[in-house]
BALOBA-1460 file (C-alpha; in Angstrom, 3 decimals):
// residues 383
<rec num="1" residu="x" x="9.460" y="114.533" z="128.469"/>
<rec num="2" residu="x" x="12.292" y="113.732" z="130.816"/>
<rec num="3" residu="x" x="13.701" y="110.964" z="128.430"/>
<rec num="4" residu="x" x="13.801" y="113.778" z="125.288"/>
<rec num="5" residu="x" x="15.265" y="116.499" z="127.652"/>
<rec num="6" residu="x" x="18.080" y="113.878" z="128.643"/>
<rec num="7" residu="x" x="18.529" y="112.548" z="124.828"/>
<rec num="8" residu="x" x="18.599" y="116.300" z="123.984"/>
<rec num="9" residu="x" x="21.462" y="116.915" z="126.655"/>
<rec num="10" residu="x" x="23.396" y="113.494" z="125.260"/>
<rec num="11" residu="x" x="23.400" y="115.173" z="121.703"/>
<rec num="12" residu="x" x="24.995" y="118.033" z="122.739"/>
<rec num="13" residu="x" x="27.384" y="116.636" z="125.020"/>
<rec num="14" residu="x" x="28.049" y="114.107" z="121.998"/>
<rec num="15" residu="x" x="28.857" y="117.142" z="119.699"/>
<rec num="16" residu="x" x="30.996" y="118.913" z="122.368"/>
<rec num="17" residu="x" x="33.265" y="115.763" z="122.496"/>
<rec num="18" residu="x" x="33.898" y="116.075" z="119.093"/>
<rec num="19" residu="x" x="33.753" y="119.862" z="118.684"/>
<rec num="20" residu="x" x="35.884" y="120.226" z="121.943"/>
<rec num="21" residu="x" x="39.522" y="119.878" z="120.358"/>
<rec num="22" residu="x" x="38.487" y="122.356" z="117.560"/>
<rec num="23" residu="x" x="37.582" y="125.269" z="120.295"/>
<rec num="24" residu="x" x="40.750" y="124.307" z="122.367"/>
<rec num="25" residu="x" x="43.971" y="126.705" z="122.172"/>
<rec num="26" residu="x" x="46.197" y="124.090" z="121.308"/>
<rec num="27" residu="x" x="48.230" y="125.585" z="118.567"/>
<rec num="28" residu="x" x="51.836" y="124.232" z="118.413"/>
<rec num="29" residu="x" x="51.639" y="124.246" z="122.374"/>
<rec num="30" residu="x" x="49.989" y="122.521" z="125.179"/>
<rec num="31" residu="x" x="49.910" y="124.603" z="128.464"/>
<rec num="32" residu="x" x="50.178" y="123.465" z="132.165"/>
<rec num="33" residu="x" x="46.246" y="123.332" z="132.310"/>
<rec num="34" residu="x" x="46.830" y="120.311" z="129.706"/>
<rec num="35" residu="x" x="49.438" y="119.113" z="131.963"/>
<rec num="36" residu="x" x="47.052" y="119.334" z="134.773"/>
<rec num="37" residu="x" x="44.214" y="117.461" z="133.282"/>
<rec num="38" residu="x" x="46.375" y="114.700" z="132.272"/>
<rec num="39" residu="x" x="47.055" y="114.205" z="135.871"/>
<rec num="40" residu="x" x="43.515" y="114.272" z="136.952"/>
<rec num="41" residu="x" x="42.575" y="111.535" z="133.992"/>
<rec num="42" residu="x" x="45.765" y="109.241" z="135.743"/>
<rec num="43" residu="x" x="43.596" y="109.936" z="138.756"/>
<rec num="44" residu="x" x="40.710" y="108.700" z="137.272"/>
<rec num="45" residu="x" x="42.394" y="105.365" z="136.259"/>
<rec num="46" residu="x" x="44.164" y="105.240" z="139.588"/>
<rec num="47" residu="x" x="40.322" y="105.461" z="141.413"/>
<rec num="48" residu="x" x="39.113" y="102.535" z="139.102"/>
<rec num="49" residu="x" x="42.183" y="100.352" z="140.173"/>
<rec num="50" residu="x" x="41.737" y="101.150" z="144.220"/>
<rec num="51" residu="x" x="38.227" y="100.145" z="143.595"/>
<rec num="52" residu="x" x="38.674" y="96.963" z="141.847"/>
<rec num="53" residu="x" x="41.152" y="95.695" z="144.457"/>
<rec num="54" residu="x" x="38.725" y="96.671" z="147.267"/>
<rec num="55" residu="x" x="41.010" y="99.244" z="148.618"/>
<rec num="56" residu="x" x="38.129" y="101.874" z="148.628"/>
<rec num="57" residu="x" x="34.703" y="101.239" z="148.824"/>
<rec num="58" residu="x" x="31.520" y="101.903" z="145.514"/>
<rec num="59" residu="x" x="30.655" y="105.228" z="147.525"/>
<rec num="60" residu="x" x="34.419" y="106.350" z="147.868"/>
<rec num="61" residu="x" x="35.258" y="105.765" z="144.657"/>
<rec num="62" residu="x" x="32.231" y="107.356" z="143.035"/>
<rec num="63" residu="x" x="32.700" y="110.568" z="145.557"/>
<rec num="64" residu="x" x="36.559" y="110.876" z="144.378"/>
<rec num="65" residu="x" x="35.470" y="110.557" z="140.509"/>
<rec num="66" residu="x" x="33.038" y="113.207" z="141.004"/>
<rec num="67" residu="x" x="35.837" y="115.841" z="142.739"/>
<rec num="68" residu="x" x="38.220" y="114.913" z="139.800"/>
<rec num="69" residu="x" x="35.788" y="115.457" z="137.213"/>
<rec num="70" residu="x" x="34.764" y="118.889" z="138.934"/>
<rec num="71" residu="x" x="38.609" y="119.780" z="139.524"/>
<rec num="72" residu="x" x="39.313" y="118.610" z="135.004"/>
<rec num="73" residu="x" x="36.261" y="121.376" z="134.372"/>
<rec num="74" residu="x" x="38.148" y="124.116" z="136.577"/>
<rec num="75" residu="x" x="41.541" y="123.426" z="135.130"/>
<rec num="76" residu="x" x="39.612" y="123.397" z="131.307"/>
<rec num="77" residu="x" x="38.552" y="126.774" z="132.501"/>
<rec num="78" residu="x" x="42.012" y="127.784" z="132.895"/>
<rec num="79" residu="x" x="43.110" y="127.681" z="129.420"/>
<rec num="80" residu="x" x="40.820" y="130.188" z="127.891"/>
<rec num="81" residu="x" x="39.303" y="129.865" z="124.176"/>
<rec num="82" residu="x" x="40.946" y="129.220" z="121.000"/>
<rec num="83" residu="x" x="42.778" y="131.454" z="119.073"/>
<rec num="84" residu="x" x="42.951" y="130.050" z="115.448"/>
<rec num="85" residu="x" x="41.564" y="127.026" z="113.375"/>
<rec num="86" residu="x" x="42.877" y="124.718" z="111.361"/>
<rec num="87" residu="x" x="42.016" y="123.741" z="108.135"/>
<rec num="88" residu="x" x="43.330" y="119.816" z="108.183"/>
<rec num="89" residu="x" x="40.746" y="117.634" z="109.579"/>
<rec num="90" residu="x" x="38.416" y="120.383" z="110.853"/>
<rec num="91" residu="x" x="35.513" y="119.777" z="108.107"/>
<rec num="92" residu="x" x="35.696" y="116.162" z="108.602"/>
<rec num="93" residu="x" x="34.980" y="116.215" z="112.316"/>
<rec num="94" residu="x" x="33.047" y="119.091" z="112.441"/>
<rec num="95" residu="x" x="30.535" y="117.594" z="109.703"/>
<rec num="96" residu="x" x="30.583" y="113.895" z="112.170"/>
<rec num="97" residu="x" x="30.147" y="116.209" z="115.198"/>
<rec num="98" residu="x" x="27.100" y="117.923" z="113.385"/>
<rec num="99" residu="x" x="25.505" y="114.522" z="111.514"/>
<rec num="100" residu="x" x="26.177" y="112.197" z="115.078"/>
<rec num="101" residu="x" x="22.983" y="113.699" z="116.800"/>
<rec num="102" residu="x" x="21.197" y="114.351" z="113.571"/>
<rec num="103" residu="x" x="21.428" y="110.601" z="112.636"/>
<rec num="104" residu="x" x="20.947" y="109.377" z="116.168"/>
<rec num="105" residu="x" x="17.444" y="111.590" z="116.306"/>
<rec num="106" residu="x" x="16.336" y="110.137" z="112.635"/>
<rec num="107" residu="x" x="17.259" y="106.612" z="113.757"/>
<rec num="108" residu="x" x="14.860" y="106.868" z="117.409"/>
<rec num="109" residu="x" x="12.336" y="108.389" z="115.137"/>
<rec num="110" residu="x" x="12.143" y="105.492" z="112.978"/>
<rec num="111" residu="x" x="12.423" y="102.859" z="115.751"/>
<rec num="112" residu="x" x="13.223" y="104.123" z="118.949"/>
<rec num="113" residu="x" x="10.700" y="104.218" z="121.950"/>
<rec num="114" residu="x" x="11.692" y="104.323" z="125.900"/>
<rec num="115" residu="x" x="9.637" y="101.798" z="126.696"/>
<rec num="116" residu="x" x="10.363" y="98.702" z="124.104"/>
<rec num="117" residu="x" x="13.279" y="96.626" z="125.356"/>
<rec num="118" residu="x" x="16.773" y="97.188" z="124.004"/>
<rec num="119" residu="x" x="17.884" y="95.500" z="120.730"/>
<rec num="120" residu="x" x="21.454" y="93.503" z="120.636"/>
<rec num="121" residu="x" x="24.145" y="95.464" z="119.258"/>
<rec num="122" residu="x" x="24.455" y="92.838" z="116.697"/>
<rec num="123" residu="x" x="21.244" y="93.566" z="114.920"/>
<rec num="124" residu="x" x="21.521" y="97.381" z="115.250"/>
<rec num="125" residu="x" x="23.102" y="97.784" z="111.596"/>
<rec num="126" residu="x" x="22.456" y="101.457" z="111.620"/>
<rec num="127" residu="x" x="24.486" y="102.108" z="114.962"/>
<rec num="128" residu="x" x="27.009" y="99.575" z="113.617"/>
<rec num="129" residu="x" x="27.420" y="101.568" z="110.549"/>
<rec num="130" residu="x" x="27.885" y="104.844" z="112.409"/>
<rec num="131" residu="x" x="30.328" y="103.597" z="114.747"/>
<rec num="132" residu="x" x="32.358" y="102.668" z="111.281"/>
<rec num="133" residu="x" x="31.842" y="105.767" z="110.072"/>
<rec num="134" residu="x" x="33.468" y="107.518" z="112.805"/>
<rec num="135" residu="x" x="36.439" y="104.785" z="112.152"/>
<rec num="136" residu="x" x="36.430" y="105.672" z="108.302"/>
<rec num="137" residu="x" x="36.330" y="109.696" z="108.921"/>
<rec num="138" residu="x" x="39.264" y="109.242" z="111.970"/>
<rec num="139" residu="x" x="41.324" y="107.186" z="109.018"/>
<rec num="140" residu="x" x="40.617" y="109.523" z="106.420"/>
<rec num="141" residu="x" x="42.377" y="112.417" z="108.518"/>
<rec num="142" residu="x" x="45.218" y="110.241" z="109.689"/>
<rec num="143" residu="x" x="45.938" y="109.204" z="105.729"/>
<rec num="144" residu="x" x="45.803" y="113.046" z="104.608"/>
<rec num="145" residu="x" x="48.122" y="114.100" z="107.415"/>
<rec num="146" residu="x" x="50.365" y="111.029" z="106.859"/>
<rec num="147" residu="x" x="50.216" y="112.002" z="103.047"/>
<rec num="148" residu="x" x="50.872" y="115.618" z="103.521"/>
<rec num="149" residu="x" x="54.917" y="116.020" z="101.845"/>
<rec num="150" residu="x" x="55.389" y="118.644" z="104.783"/>
<rec num="151" residu="x" x="54.309" y="116.072" z="107.252"/>
<rec num="152" residu="x" x="50.698" y="117.218" z="108.094"/>
<rec num="153" residu="x" x="49.781" y="120.288" z="110.081"/>
<rec num="154" residu="x" x="50.387" y="120.220" z="113.938"/>
<rec num="155" residu="x" x="47.167" y="121.221" z="114.969"/>
<rec num="156" residu="x" x="45.605" y="118.308" z="112.499"/>
<rec num="157" residu="x" x="47.892" y="115.813" z="114.612"/>
<rec num="158" residu="x" x="46.947" y="117.212" z="117.839"/>
<rec num="159" residu="x" x="43.051" y="116.566" z="116.353"/>
<rec num="160" residu="x" x="43.831" y="113.016" z="115.617"/>
<rec num="161" residu="x" x="45.559" y="112.283" z="119.061"/>
<rec num="162" residu="x" x="42.749" y="113.713" z="121.056"/>
<rec num="163" residu="x" x="39.947" y="111.798" z="118.790"/>
<rec num="164" residu="x" x="42.061" y="108.738" z="119.486"/>
<rec num="165" residu="x" x="42.318" y="108.938" z="123.005"/>
<rec num="166" residu="x" x="38.560" y="109.668" z="123.474"/>
<rec num="167" residu="x" x="37.901" y="106.340" z="121.454"/>
<rec num="168" residu="x" x="40.407" y="104.499" z="123.872"/>
<rec num="169" residu="x" x="43.006" y="103.769" z="121.152"/>
<rec num="170" residu="x" x="46.090" y="104.855" z="122.934"/>
<rec num="171" residu="x" x="48.439" y="103.253" z="121.017"/>
<rec num="172" residu="x" x="47.185" y="105.438" z="117.835"/>
<rec num="173" residu="x" x="47.086" y="108.308" z="119.920"/>
<rec num="174" residu="x" x="50.759" y="107.811" z="120.911"/>
<rec num="175" residu="x" x="51.446" y="107.665" z="117.550"/>
<rec num="176" residu="x" x="49.877" y="111.092" z="116.909"/>
<rec num="177" residu="x" x="51.694" y="112.589" z="119.662"/>
<rec num="178" residu="x" x="55.253" y="110.995" z="118.182"/>
<rec num="179" residu="x" x="54.647" y="113.350" z="115.163"/>
<rec num="180" residu="x" x="54.123" y="116.268" z="116.981"/>
<rec num="181" residu="x" x="57.401" y="116.233" z="119.810"/>
<rec num="182" residu="x" x="59.271" y="115.317" z="116.673"/>
<rec num="183" residu="x" x="58.880" y="119.257" z="115.596"/>
<rec num="184" residu="x" x="60.783" y="122.098" z="116.475"/>
<rec num="185" residu="x" x="59.205" y="124.048" z="119.359"/>
<rec num="186" residu="x" x="57.509" y="120.961" z="120.921"/>
<rec num="187" residu="x" x="56.927" y="121.967" z="124.412"/>
<rec num="188" residu="x" x="56.879" y="120.551" z="127.995"/>
<rec num="189" residu="x" x="53.194" y="119.836" z="127.841"/>
<rec num="190" residu="x" x="53.092" y="118.086" z="124.555"/>
<rec num="191" residu="x" x="55.977" y="115.470" z="125.885"/>
<rec num="192" residu="x" x="53.952" y="115.013" z="129.166"/>
<rec num="193" residu="x" x="50.689" y="114.105" z="127.022"/>
<rec num="194" residu="x" x="52.835" y="111.887" z="124.858"/>
<rec num="195" residu="x" x="54.033" y="110.435" z="128.153"/>
<rec num="196" residu="x" x="50.670" y="109.941" z="129.548"/>
<rec num="197" residu="x" x="49.272" y="107.798" z="126.083"/>
<rec num="198" residu="x" x="52.166" y="105.660" z="126.307"/>
<rec num="199" residu="x" x="51.468" y="104.998" z="129.813"/>
<rec num="200" residu="x" x="47.959" y="104.405" z="129.102"/>
<rec num="201" residu="x" x="48.655" y="102.039" z="126.122"/>
<rec num="202" residu="x" x="50.378" y="100.038" z="128.536"/>
<rec num="203" residu="x" x="47.698" y="99.727" z="131.266"/>
<rec num="204" residu="x" x="49.958" y="102.476" z="133.502"/>
<rec num="205" residu="x" x="53.099" y="100.751" z="133.253"/>
<rec num="206" residu="x" x="56.020" y="103.590" z="132.399"/>
<rec num="207" residu="x" x="57.835" y="101.864" z="129.884"/>
<rec num="208" residu="x" x="61.187" y="103.204" z="128.499"/>
<rec num="209" residu="x" x="59.985" y="105.267" z="126.006"/>
<rec num="210" residu="x" x="57.406" y="106.987" z="128.529"/>
<rec num="211" residu="x" x="60.386" y="107.413" z="131.000"/>
<rec num="212" residu="x" x="62.283" y="109.205" z="127.947"/>
<rec num="213" residu="x" x="59.301" y="111.329" z="127.354"/>
<rec num="214" residu="x" x="58.657" y="112.257" z="131.273"/>
<rec num="215" residu="x" x="62.843" y="113.607" z="131.024"/>
<rec num="216" residu="x" x="62.091" y="115.496" z="128.025"/>
<rec num="217" residu="x" x="59.000" y="117.196" z="129.455"/>
<rec num="218" residu="x" x="60.872" y="117.809" z="132.841"/>
<rec num="219" residu="x" x="63.995" y="119.130" z="130.983"/>
<rec num="220" residu="x" x="62.099" y="121.562" z="129.168"/>
<rec num="221" residu="x" x="59.890" y="122.653" z="132.043"/>
<rec num="222" residu="x" x="60.868" y="121.612" z="135.564"/>
<rec num="223" residu="x" x="57.708" y="123.242" z="136.983"/>
<rec num="224" residu="x" x="55.509" y="121.003" z="134.790"/>
<rec num="225" residu="x" x="53.278" y="119.335" z="137.482"/>
<rec num="226" residu="x" x="52.477" y="116.453" z="135.007"/>
<rec num="227" residu="x" x="56.177" y="115.817" z="134.043"/>
<rec num="228" residu="x" x="56.983" y="115.358" z="138.190"/>
<rec num="229" residu="x" x="53.952" y="113.462" z="138.591"/>
<rec num="230" residu="x" x="54.714" y="110.710" z="135.795"/>
<rec num="231" residu="x" x="58.375" y="110.523" z="137.127"/>
<rec num="232" residu="x" x="56.900" y="109.723" z="140.813"/>
<rec num="233" residu="x" x="55.122" y="107.041" z="139.105"/>
<rec num="234" residu="x" x="58.043" y="105.992" z="137.230"/>
<rec num="235" residu="x" x="59.796" y="105.633" z="140.376"/>
<rec num="236" residu="x" x="57.133" y="104.066" z="142.387"/>
<rec num="237" residu="x" x="57.056" y="101.121" z="139.737"/>
<rec num="238" residu="x" x="60.790" y="100.754" z="140.457"/>
<rec num="239" residu="x" x="60.467" y="100.117" z="144.058"/>
<rec num="240" residu="x" x="61.360" y="103.760" z="144.988"/>
<rec num="241" residu="x" x="58.433" y="104.664" z="146.581"/>
<rec num="242" residu="x" x="59.922" y="106.751" z="149.166"/>
<rec num="243" residu="x" x="61.937" y="108.926" z="146.386"/>
<rec num="244" residu="x" x="58.811" y="109.374" z="144.544"/>
<rec num="245" residu="x" x="57.112" y="110.693" z="147.545"/>
<rec num="246" residu="x" x="59.320" y="112.954" z="148.093"/>
<rec num="247" residu="x" x="59.556" y="114.117" z="144.471"/>
<rec num="248" residu="x" x="55.865" y="115.026" z="144.757"/>
<rec num="249" residu="x" x="56.551" y="116.869" z="148.224"/>
<rec num="250" residu="x" x="59.153" y="118.880" z="146.668"/>
<rec num="251" residu="x" x="57.488" y="119.656" z="143.622"/>
<rec num="252" residu="x" x="54.513" y="120.950" z="146.133"/>
<rec num="253" residu="x" x="56.899" y="123.028" z="147.843"/>
<rec num="254" residu="x" x="57.625" y="125.498" z="145.008"/>
<rec num="255" residu="x" x="54.256" y="126.604" z="144.373"/>
<rec num="256" residu="x" x="53.164" y="129.891" z="146.461"/>
<rec num="257" residu="x" x="49.530" y="129.969" z="145.443"/>
<rec num="258" residu="x" x="46.814" y="127.077" z="145.239"/>
<rec num="259" residu="x" x="46.258" y="124.890" z="142.372"/>
<rec num="260" residu="x" x="43.895" y="122.498" z="141.023"/>
<rec num="261" residu="x" x="46.468" y="119.429" z="141.026"/>
<rec num="262" residu="x" x="47.635" y="120.037" z="144.707"/>
<rec num="263" residu="x" x="45.032" y="117.626" z="146.144"/>
<rec num="264" residu="x" x="45.968" y="115.260" z="143.805"/>
<rec num="265" residu="x" x="49.417" y="115.204" z="144.650"/>
<rec num="266" residu="x" x="48.530" y="115.118" z="148.223"/>
<rec num="267" residu="x" x="46.581" y="112.103" z="147.514"/>
<rec num="268" residu="x" x="49.292" y="110.247" z="146.086"/>
<rec num="269" residu="x" x="51.670" y="111.658" z="148.543"/>
<rec num="270" residu="x" x="49.711" y="109.855" z="151.164"/>
<rec num="271" residu="x" x="49.098" y="106.693" z="149.314"/>
<rec num="272" residu="x" x="52.644" y="106.224" z="149.031"/>
<rec num="273" residu="x" x="53.271" y="107.162" z="152.875"/>
<rec num="274" residu="x" x="50.640" y="104.707" z="153.668"/>
<rec num="275" residu="x" x="52.691" y="102.182" z="152.419"/>
<rec num="276" residu="x" x="56.240" y="103.588" z="154.025"/>
<rec num="277" residu="x" x="54.445" y="104.173" z="157.469"/>
<rec num="278" residu="x" x="54.359" y="107.943" z="157.276"/>
<rec num="279" residu="x" x="51.904" y="109.637" z="158.895"/>
<rec num="280" residu="x" x="49.159" y="111.665" z="156.317"/>
<rec num="281" residu="x" x="50.166" y="114.926" z="155.414"/>
<rec num="282" residu="x" x="47.661" y="117.806" z="154.786"/>
<rec num="283" residu="x" x="47.835" y="120.140" z="151.789"/>
<rec num="284" residu="x" x="47.649" y="123.395" z="154.139"/>
<rec num="285" residu="x" x="51.359" y="122.664" z="155.452"/>
<rec num="286" residu="x" x="52.462" y="123.109" z="151.367"/>
<rec num="287" residu="x" x="53.641" y="125.478" z="150.462"/>
<rec num="288" residu="x" x="54.495" y="127.008" z="153.626"/>
<rec num="289" residu="x" x="55.148" y="130.621" z="151.729"/>
<rec num="290" residu="x" x="56.433" y="133.364" z="153.732"/>
<rec num="291" residu="x" x="53.229" y="135.981" z="154.220"/>
<rec num="292" residu="x" x="53.286" y="138.961" z="152.212"/>
<rec num="293" residu="x" x="51.542" y="140.858" z="149.748"/>
<rec num="294" residu="x" x="50.326" y="139.403" z="146.508"/>
<rec num="295" residu="x" x="47.974" y="140.489" z="143.686"/>
<rec num="296" residu="x" x="45.225" y="139.272" z="145.474"/>
<rec num="297" residu="x" x="46.202" y="141.405" z="148.879"/>
<rec num="298" residu="x" x="46.468" y="144.423" z="145.993"/>
<rec num="299" residu="x" x="43.099" y="143.557" z="144.622"/>
<rec num="300" residu="x" x="41.503" y="143.524" z="148.147"/>
<rec num="301" residu="x" x="42.663" y="147.222" z="148.406"/>
<rec num="302" residu="x" x="41.249" y="148.312" z="145.387"/>
<rec num="303" residu="x" x="38.375" y="149.890" z="147.206"/>
<rec num="304" residu="x" x="40.259" y="152.195" z="149.381"/>
<rec num="305" residu="x" x="41.281" y="155.475" z="148.767"/>
<rec num="306" residu="x" x="44.395" y="155.987" z="146.632"/>
<rec num="307" residu="x" x="46.613" y="157.165" z="149.312"/>
<rec num="308" residu="x" x="45.422" y="154.817" z="151.813"/>
<rec num="309" residu="x" x="45.813" y="152.005" z="149.061"/>
<rec num="310" residu="x" x="49.644" y="152.419" z="148.366"/>
<rec num="311" residu="x" x="49.952" y="153.063" z="152.180"/>
<rec num="312" residu="x" x="48.268" y="149.918" z="152.667"/>
<rec num="313" residu="x" x="50.612" y="148.001" z="150.026"/>
<rec num="314" residu="x" x="53.786" y="149.589" z="150.813"/>
<rec num="315" residu="x" x="53.357" y="148.943" z="154.295"/>
<rec num="316" residu="x" x="53.011" y="145.376" z="153.451"/>
<rec num="317" residu="x" x="55.816" y="145.297" z="151.509"/>
<rec num="318" residu="x" x="57.873" y="147.187" z="153.643"/>
<rec num="319" residu="x" x="57.299" y="144.740" z="156.595"/>
<rec num="320" residu="x" x="58.191" y="141.675" z="154.240"/>
<rec num="321" residu="x" x="61.468" y="143.704" z="153.080"/>
<rec num="322" residu="x" x="62.341" y="144.449" z="157.036"/>
<rec num="323" residu="x" x="61.788" y="140.688" z="157.959"/>
<rec num="324" residu="x" x="64.111" y="139.516" z="154.673"/>
<rec num="325" residu="x" x="67.031" y="141.447" z="156.524"/>
<rec num="326" residu="x" x="67.099" y="138.842" z="159.040"/>
<rec num="327" residu="x" x="66.438" y="135.793" z="156.951"/>
<rec num="328" residu="x" x="68.630" y="136.249" z="154.152"/>
<rec num="329" residu="x" x="68.913" y="132.427" z="153.276"/>
<rec num="330" residu="x" x="65.227" y="132.730" z="152.906"/>
<rec num="331" residu="x" x="64.726" y="131.987" z="149.041"/>
<rec num="332" residu="x" x="61.109" y="131.696" z="149.302"/>
<rec num="333" residu="x" x="61.050" y="134.821" z="150.949"/>
<rec num="334" residu="x" x="62.792" y="136.554" z="148.306"/>
<rec num="335" residu="x" x="60.871" y="135.253" z="145.507"/>
<rec num="336" residu="x" x="57.690" y="136.480" z="147.217"/>
<rec num="337" residu="x" x="59.571" y="139.767" z="147.854"/>
<rec num="338" residu="x" x="60.463" y="140.198" z="144.213"/>
<rec num="339" residu="x" x="56.617" y="139.111" z="143.101"/>
<rec num="340" residu="x" x="55.086" y="141.787" z="145.446"/>
<rec num="341" residu="x" x="57.791" y="144.776" z="143.899"/>
<rec num="342" residu="x" x="56.529" y="143.872" z="140.561"/>
<rec num="343" residu="x" x="52.657" y="144.089" z="141.608"/>
<rec num="344" residu="x" x="53.652" y="147.750" z="142.671"/>
<rec num="345" residu="x" x="55.800" y="148.270" z="139.364"/>
<rec num="346" residu="x" x="58.976" y="148.911" z="141.203"/>
<rec num="347" residu="x" x="61.359" y="146.873" z="138.834"/>
<rec num="348" residu="x" x="64.644" y="148.023" z="140.595"/>
<rec num="349" residu="x" x="63.432" y="146.663" z="143.688"/>
<rec num="350" residu="x" x="62.014" y="143.805" z="142.123"/>
<rec num="351" residu="x" x="65.627" y="142.931" z="140.546"/>
<rec num="352" residu="x" x="67.516" y="143.691" z="143.614"/>
<rec num="353" residu="x" x="65.024" y="140.970" z="145.131"/>
<rec num="354" residu="x" x="65.795" y="138.517" z="142.715"/>
<rec num="355" residu="x" x="69.532" y="138.729" z="142.731"/>
<rec num="356" residu="x" x="69.357" y="137.794" z="146.318"/>
<rec num="357" residu="x" x="67.271" y="134.525" z="145.420"/>
<rec num="358" residu="x" x="69.713" y="134.155" z="142.553"/>
<rec num="359" residu="x" x="72.682" y="134.123" z="144.859"/>
<rec num="360" residu="x" x="70.866" y="131.311" z="146.929"/>
<rec num="361" residu="x" x="69.646" y="129.328" z="143.688"/>
<rec num="362" residu="x" x="72.936" y="129.416" z="142.266"/>
<rec num="363" residu="x" x="74.297" y="127.052" z="145.088"/>
<rec num="364" residu="x" x="71.223" y="124.687" z="144.242"/>
<rec num="365" residu="x" x="71.464" y="121.309" z="141.758"/>
<rec num="366" residu="x" x="71.407" y="122.335" z="138.153"/>
<rec num="367" residu="x" x="67.625" y="120.716" z="137.768"/>
<rec num="368" residu="x" x="66.126" y="122.685" z="140.471"/>
<rec num="369" residu="x" x="63.211" y="124.052" z="139.241"/>
<rec num="370" residu="x" x="63.894" y="127.356" z="141.648"/>
<rec num="371" residu="x" x="66.750" y="128.502" z="139.194"/>
<rec num="372" residu="x" x="64.111" y="128.662" z="136.401"/>
<rec num="373" residu="x" x="61.531" y="130.741" z="138.231"/>
<rec num="374" residu="x" x="64.871" y="133.335" z="139.117"/>
<rec num="375" residu="x" x="65.792" y="133.229" z="135.605"/>
<rec num="376" residu="x" x="62.127" y="133.867" z="134.196"/>
<rec num="377" residu="x" x="61.478" y="136.822" z="136.723"/>
<rec num="378" residu="x" x="64.837" y="138.465" z="135.795"/>
<rec num="379" residu="x" x="64.207" y="138.164" z="132.070"/>
<rec num="380" residu="x" x="60.442" y="139.699" z="132.684"/>
<rec num="381" residu="x" x="61.905" y="142.627" z="134.178"/>
<rec num="382" residu="x" x="64.655" y="143.334" z="131.759"/>
<rec num="383" residu="x" x="62.123" y="142.685" z="129.089"/>
């Protein structure tokens, strides 16, 4: 009974593995949740390499893998359900997803029994046929996309890239992503996914094409955590570990709320720090944001009466605003105050806080991500 329950669970997981790309809201964009997952996949590879080199024990490696996978699931939930379908390749993949567990059940009905010793793969003609069928379906999808006079739908190429990635065919996955990034509107997330597959295809080595993809991802979105992460990997491989470590620390300092990828940033920071003789750092130190009201604070006050709630919120905002009078150069404080006013719907005050922040960011380098944060905040108010 246990065997059949396990087999049923594996069948469901098999279907989900193929149907998952159809359920995701990829469209023409890949959001930051995808970027976080890209980091997690790289961390899984890093754990495997550390275990092979004997840096960590088998038990530590398994514990790390479990935690990484748990956070991948958490990041996945942040992406939300898909919004639209795509014709190209959907029927092919759906048909195969449904056929796989059915074919497996039929095969077991005829040949299988848990108490019988396994049969060498070379003698399992049906399984070989099934694997060949997957290869055939994938090739058909690729041919259909390549023969499309319009270049094939973006969603189709994304499905193909994901399928190749699941099959471990990273060169082919990179080829599929190359078709996406060439298109107008390709996002930072798309470019960081492309960089990830290029790096995976070279067994973790950041090549020139991967470096260019990383640079493009950062150019489109300086706050993309995957872009900064892979840039740090590139620096480390160029014997610039101190710069790689500082880059990750600087990126963490831009956040004002916890994110699933932060612990893996911290793990990499401490790995690099150990090689540089630096003391380990702890996540609570990143970021050291000024205290002030947030959306969570406002929600926590929801059980108060209307009068008490408004008084509570405004008192917190007033305290932060008063403190900023004595800390005019505190950029993070101005950003937090601007967000607090935004929660209250006081757009004029929010704009004033963002303007104070802008006076500080104008003095920063052009590629500093805080300049983008301020510009986006002002744009949101104006819209």
